[in-house]
C-alpha positions in Angstrom: 190.7 55.3 192.9 193.4 52.6 192.7 195.6 52.6 189.6 195.5 49.5 187.5 199.1 48.6 188.3 198.7 49.4 192.1 198.2 46.6 194.5 194.8 46.5 196.3 195.4 46.9 200.1 194.6 43.8 202.0 196.1 43.8 205.5 192.9 45.0 207.2 190.4 43.2 205.0 188.2 40.9 207.1 188.2 38.4 204.3 192.0 38.3 204.5 192.1 38.2 208.3 189.6 35.3 208.6 191.5 33.1 206.1 193.3 30.1 207.7 196.8 31.0 208.6 198.3 28.4 206.3 196.6 29.8 203.2 197.7 33.3 204.2 201.3 32.2 204.5 201.2 30.6 201.0 199.6 33.7 199.5 202.2 36.0 201.1 205.1 33.8 199.9 203.6 33.8 196.4 203.2 37.6 196.5 206.9 38.0 197.5 208.0 35.8 194.6 205.7 37.6 192.2 207.0 41.1 193.2 210.6 39.9 192.8 209.7 38.4 189.4 208.4 41.8 188.3 211.8 43.5 189.1 213.3 41.7 186.0 213.3 44.1 183.0 212.5 41.3 180.5 211.8 38.0 182.5 211.9 34.9 180.4 211.5 31.1 180.9 214.4 30.9 183.3 212.9 33.5 185.6 209.5 31.9 185.4 210.8 28.4 186.1 212.7 29.8 189.1 209.6 31.6 190.4 207.5 28.4 189.9 210.1 26.3 191.8 210.0 28.8 194.8 206.2 28.6 194.8 206.3 24.8 194.5 204.0 24.8 191.4 204.5 24.1 187.7 205.5 26.7 185.2 202.1 26.5 183.6 200.5 27.2 187.0 202.8 30.1 187.6 201.8 31.7 184.3 198.1 31.3 185.2 198.7 32.9 188.6 200.7 35.6 186.8 197.8 36.5 184.6 195.4 36.6 187.6 197.8 38.8 189.5 198.2 41.2 186.5 194.5 41.5 186.1 193.5 41.9 189.7 196.6 43.2 191.6 195.0 41.5 194.6 196.5 39.1 197.2 193.4 37.0 196.8 194.5 36.1 193.3 197.4 34.2 194.9 195.4 32.5 197.7 195.2 28.7 197.3 191.6 27.9 196.3 190.9 31.6 195.7 189.1 34.3 197.6 186.7 33.1 200.3 183.5 32.2 198.4 180.6 34.6 198.3 177.7 33.6 200.5 175.5 31.1 198.7 172.3 32.4 197.4 169.4 31.2 199.6 167.7 28.1 198.3 164.3 29.7 199.1 162.9 32.9 197.7 162.2 35.6 200.3 158.4 35.1 200.2 158.7 31.3 200.5 161.3 31.6 203.3 159.1 34.1 205.2 156.0 31.8 204.8 157.9 28.8 206.0 159.2 30.6 209.0 155.8 32.0 209.9 154.1 28.6 209.6 156.8 26.9 211.7 156.7 29.5 214.5 152.9 29.4 214.5 152.9 25.7 214.8 155.4 25.9 217.7 154.0 28.9 219.5 150.2 28.6 219.0 149.8 25.0 218.1 152.2 23.7 220.8 153.6 21.2 218.3 157.0 19.7 219.0 157.6 16.9 216.5 158.9 17.5 213.0 156.2 15.3 211.5 153.3 17.3 213.1 154.9 20.6 212.0 155.4 19.4 208.5 151.8 18.3 208.2 150.6 21.7 209.5 152.8 23.5 206.9 151.3 21.4 204.1 147.8 22.0 205.3 148.2 25.8 205.6 150.4 26.5 202.5 148.7 29.3 200.6 151.4 30.7 198.3 151.2 30.4 194.5 154.9 29.2 194.5 155.4 25.4 195.1 155.9 24.2 198.7 159.7 23.5 199.3 161.0 20.0 199.3 160.5 17.7 202.3 164.2 17.8 203.1 164.4 21.6 203.0 161.4 21.9 205.2 162.9 19.4 207.7 166.0 21.5 208.0 164.0 24.6 208.7 161.8 22.8 211.3 164.9 21.3 213.1 166.5 24.7 213.4 163.3 26.2 214.7 162.9 23.5 217.3 166.5 24.1 218.5 165.7 27.9 218.9 162.5 27.1 220.8 164.1 24.7 223.3 163.0 25.0 226.9 165.3 26.7 229.4 163.5 26.2 232.7 160.9 23.6 231.7 158.3 26.0 230.4 159.9 29.1 228.9 160.3 28.9 225.2 163.1 31.2 223.9 161.2 31.9 220.7 158.6 33.7 222.9 161.1 36.0 224.5 159.6 39.0 222.7 156.2 38.2 224.1 157.0 38.1 227.8 156.6 34.4 228.5 155.7 35.3 232.1 159.2 36.4 233.1 158.8 40.1 232.3 156.5 42.3 230.3 157.4 42.6 226.6 159.7 45.6 226.0 158.1 48.6 224.5 161.2 50.7 224.1 165.0 50.5 223.7 166.9 49.4 226.8 163.9 48.0 228.8 165.2 44.5 228.5 168.7 43.3 227.5 169.8 39.7 226.9 173.3 38.5 227.6 174.6 35.4 225.9 178.0 34.0 224.8 179.3 32.4 221.6 182.5 31.1 220.1 183.8 33.1 217.1 185.8 30.4 215.4 188.7 32.8 215.4 192.0 32.2 217.2 193.7 35.1 218.8 197.5 35.3 219.2 198.6 35.1 222.8 202.1 34.8 224.4 201.4 31.1 225.3 199.9 30.2 221.9 196.7 30.8 219.9 193.5 30.9 222.0 190.0 30.5 220.6 188.1 33.8 221.0 184.7 33.9 222.7 182.4 36.8 222.9 179.8 38.0 225.4 177.1 40.1 223.8 174.6 42.5 225.4 171.6 42.7 223.0 168.6 45.0 223.3 165.6 42.7 223.0 163.3 45.5 221.7 165.4 46.3 218.7 167.7 43.2 218.4 170.6 45.7 218.3 173.9 44.8 220.0 174.6 47.3 222.8 178.0 46.0 223.9 180.4 43.1 223.8 183.6 41.6 225.4 186.1 39.2 223.8 187.7 36.6 226.0 189.2 33.1 226.0 188.1 30.1 228.0 184.7 29.7 229.7 182.0 32.4 230.1 182.4 34.1 233.5 180.7 36.9 235.5 183.7 39.2 235.0 183.3 39.0 231.2 179.6 39.8 231.6 180.5 42.9 233.6 183.0 44.0 231.0 180.3 43.6 228.3 177.8 45.6 230.4 180.3 48.3 230.9 180.9 48.5 227.2 177.1 48.6 226.6 176.7 51.4 229.2 179.5 53.5 227.5 178.1 52.9 224.0 174.6 53.8 224.9 175.6 57.0 226.6 177.5 58.1 223.5 174.5 57.2 221.3 171.8 58.8 223.4 170.8 62.5 223.3 172.4 64.6 226.0 169.1 65.1 227.9 168.0 61.5 227.6 167.1 59.9 230.9 168.8 56.7 232.1 167.0 53.4 231.7 167.6 50.5 234.1 167.3 47.4 232.0 165.8 44.1 233.0 168.6 41.5 232.3 167.9 38.2 230.7 171.1 36.2 231.4 172.3 32.9 230.0 174.6 31.1 232.4 175.5 27.7 233.8 174.7 26.3 237.3 178.4 26.7 238.2 179.0 28.2 241.6 181.0 31.1 240.2 177.6 32.6 239.1 176.0 32.5 242.5 177.9 35.5 244.0 177.5 37.4 240.7 173.7 36.9 240.9 173.7 38.1 244.5 175.6 41.2 243.5 173.0 41.9 240.8 170.2 41.6 243.3 172.0 43.9 245.8 172.4 46.4 243.0 168.7 46.5 242.4 168.9 44.9 239.0 166.0 42.7 237.8 167.3 39.4 236.3 165.7 36.5 234.6 167.9 33.4 234.1 168.3 30.7 231.5 170.4 28.1 233.5 171.3 24.5 232.8 174.1 22.3 234.1 175.9 23.1 230.9 174.3 26.2 229.5 173.4 26.1 225.7 175.5 29.2 225.0 174.7 31.1 221.8 171.2 29.8 221.3 169.7 33.1 222.3 172.2 35.1 220.2 171.1 33.1 217.2 167.5 33.8 218.0 167.9 37.5 218.3 170.6 38.5 215.7 171.4 35.4 213.7 174.6 33.3 213.3 177.1 35.9 212.1 178.4 39.3 212.9 179.7 40.5 209.6 182.3 38.0 208.5 182.6 36.3 211.9 180.5 33.2 212.5 179.0 32.7 215.9 179.1 29.0 216.9 176.7 27.3 219.2 178.6 25.8 222.1 177.7 23.8 225.2 180.0 23.6 228.2 183.6 22.5 228.0 183.2 19.7 225.4 184.2 19.9 221.8 186.5 22.9 221.8 188.6 22.8 218.6 192.4 22.8 218.7 194.3 25.3 216.6 195.2 24.0 213.2 197.2 26.2 210.9 195.7 24.5 207.9 192.1 25.4 208.8 192.1 27.9 211.7 192.0 31.7 211.4 194.6 33.6 213.5 194.7 37.3 214.2 195.5 39.8 216.9 192.9 40.9 219.5 192.9 44.4 217.9 192.1 43.0 214.4 189.3 40.9 215.8 187.9 43.8 217.7 188.0 46.0 214.6 186.1 43.3 212.5 183.5 42.9 215.2 182.9 46.6 215.5 182.3 46.9 211.7 180.0 43.9 211.8 178.1 45.2 214.8 177.6 48.5 213.0 176.2 46.8 210.0 173.8 44.6 212.0 172.6 47.5 214.2 172.0 49.6 211.0 170.0 46.7 209.6 167.9 46.4 212.8 167.4 50.2 213.3 163.8 51.0 214.0 162.1 54.3 212.9 161.8 56.9 215.6 163.7 54.7 218.1 164.7 56.7 221.2 168.1 55.7 222.5 168.7 56.1 226.2 171.8 55.6 228.4 171.8 52.1 230.0 172.4 52.1 233.7 173.4 49.1 235.7 173.9 50.8 239.0 177.0 50.0 241.1 177.7 46.9 239.0 179.6 48.8 236.4 
């Protein structure tokens, strides 16, 4: 229990670490001024005006901040524009959202429909809930997102059917039989000696449970070495999670990669190691699409951005970019992964050590 006059710790708070660096610096400077102001036995207008000047705000704004600080004793009361907003409540109720998702997927998977107009008509024809059908604009957004998730990878494989085999491998019946490997941008910049670098993450995801088995953080473009590091992490994690007498499982790997030559040798090594692999390859791979399909667009407070090749990488901007150490990002991801895996935990699931032969 934190006393009323005791400051709430914030240094390891994910909400704090993911704030843009400029807003953090302003909050820290305001905190320093506020703590110095409190050292005065009986501060008056002169002290308040001096504090306001140092904060570059008016005296009236200072007194408002002062009241917020006294009430909350939290760094977030001093952050410009306040604490990061709570997630917006979904526009659709859970039954309506589930009905829309089911109808959209049915139209794509079973009906073979591929245009928004066709899918919207099908939803209207098959709407059975007592609640009103969502607005046309809301439906179009859901349909567009579903079509992106169902995009073709080799001309006939629909990612949305991954759980159902799609002719590449039998649908998994247990943990570890099939793992998917994809990559995403985190939107976080990590402090490096030569300057901030946007952090990317390779994820190893169990297709049966949609649980994250392992990950690796890196900068730059996805590469085979990062996949190996993620697989090594997955093997270690799974061995710690499994019972001592559990037998190893040799997963079938579903890998998202580009057609760059750096992947050719890696794929040959996989084959020589006796590892079964199915590929999603394009000239510039649509990284993170499979991640979004299996686990969503966030790991805790970290957003996972859809990327495609080398284009469109954002530059570091202190006013809008989040900056942290590699250790801080790793800690946040570990907490987020635990929350996601707990959410996706299946009853009576049997965890087994993942083995990738000589590869790891």
